[in-house]
N, C-alpha and C positions, 0 to 999 in steps of 0.2 A: 722454221726450217724444216722445208723439202722432208720424204723416205731417202728421195734419190740426192740430195744437197749432201743426205745425214752419209748415204754410205761412198759416195763419195768421199766426202771430207772423215771418212773414220780406216778404220789401217784396217779393220775387216775386211769381209767380202761376203756379196750379199748372199751367198751357202752359207756362211757362218748366223748372219743372223736370223735367217728359214727355220735353224735346226735348233736357233735359242729358241722360236717363236713358237717351236712344235708346226712352222706350215713348210708347203715344200719348195723350192728354191725357186719352178717354176711357177704357179702363187704367187707367191712374193716377184717375182718379175712383171707379176701381172699387175698384181698391185703397186710397183714402184708407177708404171708405164698411166697408168691409170683405166687399165681396159678394164677391170674387177676394185669391188668398193668391200674391204675385208668390214668379218661380221665387227659389231664391239666388244667379241675377243679375245681375239684377235689385232682391231686397235687398242684395245690398254692394253695388250704385251708389247706392242710395239713400241707404245710410250714409255712402260716398261723400262726396256730392255736398252732405251736410247738416254733414260736418264729421263728423260719427261723434254729431250729435245722433240724433237716430233710427239705435239700433241694428239690427244686420240682423237679431240673436236676437228680434227687439220682432216681427216677425211670423210667429216659430212658434208666439211664444205669444199671437198672433192667431188661431194657426190650427185649439189645441186639442191641438197636438200635443207630448208633453212631450219636453225635450232629453236 
C-alpha cells in the first residue's frame, strides 16, 4: 500500500501522521506526492507508525534506486 492510500483510508490526517513521525506536514505532503524521498530513518518511522502497512522499502522503489 502506498502512503497516499494509507492516509486516505485512515481515520487520522496527514498532519497527525506528520506529528507522530516527527516531520512537518508540508514535508510529509511532499513525500506523499512523490516530490521528495524520505530518509531511511523517516521511512522506518512511517513503517512503524502505519503498523507495517506502508513498508520502508516502498520509498526506495519510488526513488528509482534498485535495492
